[in-house]
C-alpha positions as CSV (number, residue, x, y, z in Angstrom):
1,M,86.4,97.1,110.4
2,R,88.4,97.1,107.3
3,H,91.2,95.1,106.7
4,R,93.5,94.5,103.5
5,S,94.2,91.2,102.3
6,I,95.7,89.1,99.4
7,A,93.1,86.4,98.4
8,L,93.9,83.1,97.0
9,I,91.6,81.5,94.7
10,V,92.9,77.9,95.0
11,A,90.9,76.6,91.8
12,I,92.7,79.2,89.6
13,A,95.2,77.6,87.2
14,L,98.9,78.2,87.8
15,L,99.6,81.0,85.2
16,A,102.5,79.9,82.5
17,V,104.1,83.2,82.7
18,G,107.7,84.3,84.0
19,C,109.2,87.8,85.2
20,T,110.1,89.5,82.1
21,A,112.3,91.9,84.2
22,E,116.1,91.1,84.8
23,I,117.0,90.8,88.5
24,P,120.5,90.6,89.5
25,G,122.0,88.0,91.4
26,R,123.0,84.4,91.1
27,P,121.0,81.0,91.0
28,R,120.6,79.4,94.5
29,A,118.6,76.4,96.2
30,A,114.6,76.7,96.4
31,K,115.0,76.7,100.2
32,V,115.2,80.2,101.6
33,V,115.9,79.6,105.3
34,K,119.7,79.4,105.9
35,K,120.7,76.2,107.8
36,E,122.6,78.1,110.4
37,A,119.8,80.5,111.0
38,S,118.8,80.9,114.4
39,T,115.9,79.3,115.7
40,E,114.7,82.3,118.1
41,T,112.1,84.0,116.2
42,I,108.9,86.1,116.7
43,Q,106.0,84.5,118.5
44,V,103.3,83.4,116.3
45,R,99.6,82.9,117.9
46,G,97.8,79.9,117.2
47,S,100.7,78.2,115.7
48,D,100.9,74.4,115.5
49,N,104.7,75.0,115.3
50,G,104.5,73.1,112.1
51,A,107.1,73.6,109.1
52,I,104.8,76.2,107.4
53,D,104.4,78.5,110.6
54,K,108.2,78.3,111.4
55,L,109.0,79.7,108.0
56,A,106.5,82.3,108.2
57,A,108.0,83.3,111.7
58,T,111.5,83.3,110.5
59,A,110.5,85.4,107.5
60,L,108.8,88.1,109.8
61,T,111.7,88.0,112.3
62,D,113.9,89.0,109.4
63,I,111.3,91.4,108.0
64,D,111.0,93.3,111.2
65,E,114.7,93.6,111.6
66,F,114.7,95.1,108.2
67,W,112.3,97.7,109.1
68,T,114.0,98.5,112.3
69,Q,116.9,99.8,110.3
70,S,115.4,101.0,107.4
71,F,112.3,102.9,108.9
72,Q,114.7,105.3,110.7
73,Q,116.7,105.6,108.0
74,T,113.8,106.2,105.4
75,F,111.3,108.4,107.6
76,N,113.6,109.6,110.4
77,K,111.7,108.0,113.4
78,P,112.1,104.8,115.2
79,W,110.3,101.6,114.0
80,K,107.5,100.3,116.3
81,K,106.9,96.6,116.3
82,L,103.5,95.2,115.7
83,S,101.7,95.9,119.0
84,G,99.0,93.2,118.2
85,G,101.4,90.2,117.0
86,Y,101.1,87.7,114.6
87,Y,98.3,84.9,114.3
88,S,98.3,81.7,112.3
89,V,94.8,80.4,111.6
90,D,93.8,76.9,111.0
91,T,90.7,77.5,108.7
92,A,90.2,73.9,108.6
93,D,89.2,73.7,112.2
94,A,85.8,75.1,112.9
95,T,86.8,75.4,116.6
96,A,89.8,77.7,115.9
97,K,89.9,81.0,117.5
98,P,89.3,84.0,115.2
99,P,92.2,86.5,114.8
100,P,91.6,90.4,115.1
101,C,89.3,91.9,112.3
102,T,87.3,88.6,112.0
103,Q,84.3,87.2,113.3
104,K,85.4,83.4,112.6
105,A,88.3,81.7,111.5
106,A,86.7,80.9,108.3
107,D,87.0,84.7,107.4
108,V,90.6,84.0,107.1
109,E,90.5,81.1,104.5
110,G,92.6,81.6,101.7
111,N,93.8,85.1,103.1
112,A,96.7,87.1,104.6
113,F,96.2,90.3,106.0
114,Y,96.8,93.5,107.9
115,C,94.4,94.6,110.5
116,P,95.3,98.2,111.3
117,A,92.8,98.4,114.1
118,A,94.6,95.9,116.2
119,D,98.1,96.3,114.3
120,A,98.3,92.8,113.8
121,I,99.0,90.3,111.0
122,A,97.1,87.0,110.4
123,W,97.2,84.2,107.8
124,D,95.8,80.8,106.8
125,R,98.0,78.3,107.4
126,A,95.5,75.7,106.1
127,S,94.8,76.9,102.7
128,L,97.1,79.9,101.9
129,L,100.6,79.4,102.9
130,P,100.9,75.9,102.0
131,V,99.5,76.5,98.5
132,L,101.8,79.1,98.0
133,Q,104.8,77.1,98.8
134,D,103.5,74.3,96.8
135,R,102.9,76.4,93.8
136,F,105.6,79.2,94.1
137,G,108.2,78.1,96.4
138,E,109.1,79.2,99.9
139,A,110.1,82.7,98.5
140,A,106.5,83.4,97.7
141,V,105.7,83.0,101.2
142,V,108.3,85.4,102.2
143,V,107.0,88.0,99.6
144,V,103.6,87.9,100.8
145,L,104.4,88.5,104.2
146,A,106.8,91.2,103.2
147,H,103.5,92.8,101.7
148,E,101.4,92.6,104.5
149,I,104.2,94.2,106.9
150,G,104.4,96.9,104.0
151,H,100.8,97.9,105.1
152,A,101.8,98.0,109.0
153,V,104.8,100.4,107.3
154,Q,101.9,102.5,105.8
155,N,100.2,102.7,109.2
156,R,103.4,103.9,111.0
157,M,103.6,106.6,107.9
158,G,100.2,107.9,108.9
159,I,98.5,106.2,106.2
160,T,95.6,104.7,108.2
161,P,92.0,103.7,107.3
162,E,90.9,107.2,108.8
163,A,93.2,109.1,106.5
164,E,92.4,107.1,103.6
165,R,88.7,107.7,104.5
166,R,89.1,111.6,104.6
167,E,91.3,111.7,101.4
168,P,90.4,108.9,99.1
169,E,91.6,110.8,96.0
170,K,95.1,110.7,97.8
171,Y,95.3,107.4,99.2
172,P,93.4,105.1,96.6
173,T,93.6,101.2,97.4
174,I,95.5,100.6,94.0
175,L,98.1,103.1,95.5
176,T,98.5,101.6,98.9
177,E,98.9,98.2,97.5
178,A,101.5,99.1,94.9
179,Q,103.4,100.7,97.9
180,A,103.0,97.6,99.9
181,D,104.4,95.8,96.9
182,C,107.2,98.2,96.3
183,F,108.2,97.8,100.2
184,A,108.4,94.0,100.0
185,G,110.7,94.4,96.8
186,A,113.1,96.7,99.1
187,F,113.1,94.0,101.7
188,V,113.7,91.2,99.3
189,R,116.6,93.0,97.7
190,N,118.5,93.1,101.4
191,V,118.0,89.3,101.4
192,T,119.5,88.7,97.7
193,D,122.2,91.2,98.8
194,G,123.3,88.6,101.5
195,K,122.3,91.2,104.2
196,S,119.8,88.6,106.0
197,Q,120.9,86.4,109.0
198,R,118.1,84.2,108.3
199,L,117.0,84.1,104.5
200,D,118.7,83.5,101.2
201,I,116.7,84.0,98.1
202,G,118.2,83.6,94.8
203,T,117.0,84.5,91.2
204,D,115.3,81.2,90.2
205,A,113.3,81.3,93.6
206,L,112.4,84.9,93.2
207,D,111.4,84.8,89.6
208,K,109.0,81.6,90.7
209,A,107.8,83.8,93.6
210,L,106.8,86.8,91.4
211,G,104.2,84.4,89.9
212,A,102.3,84.8,93.2
213,L,101.9,88.5,92.7
214,I,100.9,87.9,89.0
215,T,98.4,85.2,90.1
216,F,96.9,87.8,92.7
217,R,96.5,90.4,90.0
218,D,93.0,92.3,89.5
219,P,91.0,91.2,86.6
220,V,91.2,92.9,83.2
221,G,88.7,95.7,83.5
222,T,88.8,96.4,86.9
223,S,88.6,100.0,87.9
224,P,91.6,101.6,89.6
225,E,89.2,103.0,91.9
226,D,87.9,99.8,92.7
227,E,88.3,99.7,96.9
228,Q,89.6,96.2,96.5
229,A,92.0,96.9,93.5
230,H,95.6,95.5,94.1
231,G,96.7,96.4,90.3
232,S,97.3,94.2,87.1
233,A,100.0,91.9,86.9
234,F,102.4,94.7,85.1
235,D,101.5,97.1,87.9
236,R,102.4,94.6,90.8
237,V,105.7,93.5,89.4
238,A,106.5,97.0,88.5
239,A,105.8,98.2,92.0
240,F,107.9,95.1,93.3
241,Q,110.8,96.0,91.1
242,D,111.0,99.6,91.8
243,G,111.4,98.7,95.4
244,Y,113.9,96.0,94.4
245,E,116.2,98.6,92.3
246,Q,115.7,101.7,94.1
247,G,115.0,101.0,97.8
248,T,112.6,102.1,100.0
249,N,112.6,105.7,99.1
250,S,111.0,104.5,95.7
251,A,107.8,103.8,97.2
252,P,105.0,105.7,96.0
253,R,103.7,108.3,98.0
């Protein structure tokens, strides 16, 4: 059973690089959840109701609302909410229940992924999301989850694992990863334009968050045909910026 993931290698040093692309907006505080944001959010299975899961739930609620509007406008059909739900996994707990697409909780360690078979998203709340927040700020958590929802968007477009197996030359992994980055950029632009009811991401927070995409780049020399390829640092930031500047219709197809 195949799933896509963003793997975090905790031992990697934080790259001393910045986003070279200028993104319009104004500087704001690093906290991304608005003080007046509603506490009513999507349900997260397995959550400990801690701060990191509350941030994830708030972000996912906002992302779902964005696609409820944008999917209809972009693809001329209604958005379908994830039928399999959202899973927070404490990978430090050996007794934790595994989410869909995995055999054990430890399989999620350092990862966030979309499981097309179950139409569900899961993440490691012990050693992924908190590390993202510590290294790159709260906006990085939002960007990563928006990327994973991007894969759910693809599923609703008909870009399923079956379609990818039938036409690998049409749907190489590096293209679907770039498309998910592009969709994430389109969502974040919605936030920075002040259209979000729950989130507020400024330029400083976003520049730092893009460091997460750069860290999760492919090693130099990775073949674009590799089934696990996500793209170079340039590929990932460029795809994100395409979505940020041009919206959902700019995603590669």
